[in-house]
C-alpha positions as CSV (number, residue, x, y, z in Angstrom):
1,M,-4.6,-40.9,15.1
2,P,-2.0,-43.5,14.1
3,P,1.4,-41.9,13.3
4,C,1.4,-43.3,9.8
5,E,-1.6,-41.3,8.7
6,K,-0.9,-37.9,7.1
7,M,-2.5,-34.9,8.8
8,E,-4.6,-32.7,6.6
9,P,-3.8,-29.0,6.7
10,V,-5.9,-27.1,9.2
11,I,-6.5,-23.3,9.0
12,V,-5.4,-21.8,12.4
13,G,-5.9,-18.1,11.4
14,V,-7.2,-15.7,8.8
15,G,-6.6,-12.0,8.7
16,I,-7.6,-9.2,6.3
17,D,-6.8,-5.5,6.3
18,V,-7.4,-2.5,4.0
19,V,-5.5,0.7,3.9
20,D,-6.4,4.1,2.2
21,I,-3.3,4.8,0.2
22,D,-3.5,8.6,0.3
23,R,-4.1,8.6,4.0
24,F,-1.2,6.2,4.6
25,E,1.0,8.4,2.4
26,A,0.0,11.5,4.4
27,T,0.8,9.7,7.6
28,L,4.3,8.7,6.4
29,E,5.0,12.3,5.3
30,R,3.8,13.7,8.7
31,T,5.8,11.1,10.6
32,P,8.9,10.1,8.6
33,A,10.2,7.8,11.4
34,L,7.2,5.6,10.9
35,R,8.7,4.2,7.7
36,T,11.7,2.9,9.6
37,R,9.5,1.6,12.5
38,L,7.1,-0.3,10.2
39,F,9.3,-1.6,7.4
40,T,12.5,-3.5,7.0
41,E,15.3,-1.9,5.1
42,A,14.5,-4.0,2.1
43,E,10.8,-2.9,2.1
44,R,11.3,0.9,2.6
45,D,12.1,2.1,-0.9
46,R,9.0,0.8,-2.5
47,P,6.3,3.0,-3.9
48,V,3.6,4.1,-1.4
49,A,0.9,1.8,-2.8
50,S,3.2,-1.2,-2.3
51,L,4.1,0.0,1.2
52,A,0.4,0.4,2.0
53,A,-0.2,-3.2,0.8
54,R,2.7,-4.5,2.9
55,F,1.4,-2.6,6.0
56,A,-2.0,-4.2,5.3
57,A,-0.3,-7.6,5.2
58,K,1.4,-7.1,8.5
59,E,-1.9,-6.0,10.1
60,A,-3.6,-9.0,8.5
61,L,-0.9,-11.3,9.8
62,A,-1.3,-9.9,13.3
63,K,-5.0,-10.5,13.2
64,A,-4.5,-14.1,11.9
65,L,-2.2,-14.6,14.9
66,G,-4.9,-13.4,17.3
67,A,-3.4,-9.9,17.7
68,P,-1.1,-10.7,20.6
69,A,0.6,-7.9,22.3
70,G,4.3,-7.4,21.8
71,L,4.7,-8.2,18.1
72,H,7.4,-6.1,16.3
73,W,6.6,-4.7,12.9
74,Q,10.0,-5.5,11.4
75,D,9.7,-9.2,12.6
76,A,7.4,-9.7,9.6
77,E,8.6,-8.9,6.1
78,V,6.8,-9.2,2.8
79,V,9.2,-10.5,0.2
80,T,8.5,-11.6,-3.4
81,D,9.9,-14.6,-5.4
82,A,11.3,-14.4,-8.9
83,F,7.8,-14.3,-10.3
84,G,6.6,-11.5,-8.1
85,R,4.6,-13.8,-5.8
86,P,4.5,-12.4,-2.3
87,W,5.3,-14.4,0.8
88,L,5.9,-13.7,4.5
89,E,9.3,-14.0,6.1
90,V,9.0,-14.0,9.9
91,R,11.5,-13.8,12.8
92,G,11.7,-12.8,16.4
93,T,8.4,-12.1,18.1
94,V,6.3,-13.1,15.0
95,A,8.2,-16.4,14.6
96,E,7.6,-17.1,18.3
97,Q,3.9,-16.6,17.9
98,T,3.7,-18.7,14.8
99,E,5.5,-21.5,16.5
100,L,3.2,-21.3,19.5
101,L,0.2,-21.8,17.3
102,G,1.9,-24.6,15.3
103,V,1.8,-22.7,12.0
104,T,3.6,-24.6,9.2
105,R,2.4,-22.6,6.2
106,M,1.5,-19.0,5.6
107,H,-0.3,-17.6,2.6
108,V,-0.5,-13.9,1.7
109,S,-2.3,-12.0,-1.1
110,L,-1.8,-8.3,-1.7
111,S,-3.8,-5.9,-3.9
112,H,-4.1,-2.2,-4.5
113,D,-6.5,-0.4,-6.7
114,A,-8.7,2.7,-6.7
115,G,-6.8,4.2,-3.8
116,I,-7.1,1.2,-1.5
117,A,-4.5,-1.4,-0.6
118,S,-5.6,-4.7,0.9
119,A,-4.1,-8.0,2.1
120,V,-5.3,-11.4,3.2
121,V,-3.3,-13.8,5.3
122,V,-4.1,-17.5,5.9
123,L,-2.2,-19.5,8.4
124,E,-2.1,-23.3,8.4
125,R,-0.7,-26.2,10.5
126,G,-0.5,-29.8,9.7
Protein backbone atom coordinates (compact mmCIF):
# COMPACT_ATOMS: atom_id res chain seq x y z
CA MET A 1 0.00 0.00 0.00
CA PRO A 2 1.43 3.43 -0.86
CA PRO A 3 2.47 5.42 2.24
CA CYS A 4 0.08 8.27 1.41
CA GLU A 5 -3.00 6.09 1.93
CA LYS A 6 -4.52 6.05 5.38
CA MET A 7 -4.81 2.63 7.02
CA GLU A 8 -8.24 1.71 8.28
CA PRO A 9 -8.45 0.46 11.87
CA VAL A 10 -8.19 -3.29 12.26
CA ILE A 11 -9.45 -5.19 15.29
CA VAL A 12 -6.60 -7.25 16.70
CA GLY A 13 -8.35 -8.59 19.78
CA VAL A 14 -11.67 -8.84 21.58
CA GLY A 15 -12.19 -10.05 25.12
CA ILE A 16 -15.20 -10.42 27.40
CA ASP A 17 -15.54 -11.52 31.00
CA VAL A 18 -18.29 -11.79 33.62
CA VAL A 19 -17.93 -11.91 37.40
CA ASP A 20 -20.44 -12.94 40.07
CA ILE A 21 -20.26 -9.94 42.44
CA ASP A 22 -21.19 -11.81 45.66
CA ARG A 23 -18.67 -14.56 44.94
CA PHE A 24 -16.00 -11.96 44.14
CA GLU A 25 -16.74 -10.12 47.39
CA ALA A 26 -16.46 -13.36 49.38
CA THR A 27 -13.11 -14.07 47.72
CA LEU A 28 -11.81 -10.60 48.64
CA GLU A 29 -12.97 -11.06 52.24
CA ARG A 30 -11.38 -14.53 52.45
CA THR A 31 -8.10 -13.33 50.90
CA PRO A 32 -7.59 -9.62 51.74
CA ALA A 33 -4.16 -9.48 50.03
CA LEU A 34 -5.89 -10.19 46.73
CA ARG A 35 -7.22 -6.62 46.60
CA THR A 36 -3.64 -5.32 46.66
CA ARG A 37 -2.44 -7.87 44.10
CA LEU A 38 -5.25 -7.23 41.59
CA PHE A 39 -5.83 -3.50 41.84
CA THR A 40 -3.79 -0.32 41.76
CA GLU A 41 -3.93 2.00 44.75
CA ALA A 42 -6.33 4.28 42.86
CA GLU A 43 -8.74 1.39 42.17
CA ARG A 44 -8.81 -0.30 45.60
CA ASP A 45 -11.28 1.89 47.51
CA ARG A 46 -14.16 1.47 45.07
CA PRO A 47 -17.38 -0.40 45.90
CA VAL A 48 -17.22 -4.15 45.33
CA ALA A 49 -19.45 -4.04 42.21
CA SER A 50 -17.04 -1.55 40.65
CA LEU A 51 -14.06 -3.71 41.63
CA ALA A 52 -15.72 -6.76 40.10
CA ALA A 53 -16.28 -4.85 36.84
CA ARG A 54 -12.65 -3.69 36.84
CA PHE A 55 -11.47 -7.24 37.44
CA ALA A 56 -13.66 -8.37 34.53
CA ALA A 57 -12.04 -5.64 32.37
CA LYS A 58 -8.55 -6.86 33.25
CA GLU A 59 -9.55 -10.44 32.41
CA ALA A 60 -11.17 -9.29 29.14
CA LEU A 61 -8.01 -7.33 28.28
CA ALA A 62 -5.84 -10.38 28.90
CA LYS A 63 -8.11 -12.43 26.61
CA ALA A 64 -8.00 -9.76 23.91
CA LEU A 65 -4.19 -9.86 24.12
CA GLY A 66 -4.21 -13.63 23.62
CA ALA A 67 -3.79 -14.47 27.32
CA PRO A 68 0.02 -14.46 27.31
CA ALA A 69 1.81 -15.65 30.43
CA GLY A 70 3.51 -13.07 32.62
CA LEU A 71 1.02 -10.20 32.60
CA HIS A 72 0.85 -8.32 35.90
CA TRP A 73 -2.59 -7.30 37.17
CA GLN A 74 -1.47 -3.84 38.26
CA ASP A 75 0.00 -3.12 34.81
CA ALA A 76 -3.57 -2.47 33.62
CA GLU A 77 -5.71 0.13 35.35
CA VAL A 78 -9.29 1.10 34.61
CA VAL A 79 -9.63 4.85 34.94
CA THR A 80 -12.51 7.17 34.14
CA ASP A 81 -12.59 10.54 32.45
CA ALA A 82 -14.47 13.60 33.73
CA PHE A 83 -17.72 12.20 32.29
CA GLY A 84 -17.32 8.77 33.92
CA ARG A 85 -16.31 7.03 30.70
CA PRO A 86 -13.88 4.18 31.43
CA TRP A 87 -10.62 3.65 29.60
CA LEU A 88 -7.55 1.49 30.10
CA GLU A 89 -4.19 2.80 31.19
CA VAL A 90 -1.46 0.22 30.60
CA ARG A 91 2.20 -0.01 31.55
CA GLY A 92 4.91 -2.63 32.08
CA THR A 93 4.05 -6.14 30.95
CA VAL A 94 0.68 -5.15 29.47
CA ALA A 95 2.13 -2.21 27.53
CA GLU A 96 4.82 -4.52 26.15
CA GLN A 97 2.18 -6.95 24.86
CA THR A 98 0.07 -4.19 23.31
CA GLU A 99 3.17 -2.85 21.53
CA LEU A 100 4.04 -6.33 20.31
CA LEU A 101 0.58 -6.63 18.73
CA GLY A 102 0.68 -3.09 17.33
CA VAL A 103 -2.32 -1.94 19.38
CA THR A 104 -3.01 1.76 18.86
CA ARG A 105 -6.48 2.06 20.47
CA MET A 106 -8.24 0.25 23.29
CA HIS A 107 -11.97 0.34 24.02
CA VAL A 108 -13.54 -0.89 27.25
CA SER A 109 -17.14 -1.14 28.39
CA LEU A 110 -18.13 -2.03 31.96
CA SER A 111 -21.48 -3.03 33.39
CA HIS A 112 -22.92 -4.42 36.58
CA ASP A 113 -26.49 -5.43 37.26
CA ALA A 114 -28.44 -8.25 38.93
CA GLY A 115 -25.35 -9.46 40.82
CA ILE A 116 -23.16 -9.77 37.74
CA ALA A 117 -20.32 -7.50 36.60
CA SER A 118 -19.14 -7.66 33.00
CA ALA A 119 -16.62 -6.05 30.71
CA VAL A 120 -15.78 -6.05 27.01
CA VAL A 121 -12.42 -4.95 25.59
CA VAL A 122 -11.70 -4.29 21.89
CA LEU A 123 -8.14 -3.68 20.68
CA GLU A 124 -7.36 -1.92 17.39
CA ARG A 125 -4.32 -1.10 15.30
CA GLY A 126 -4.00 1.18 12.34
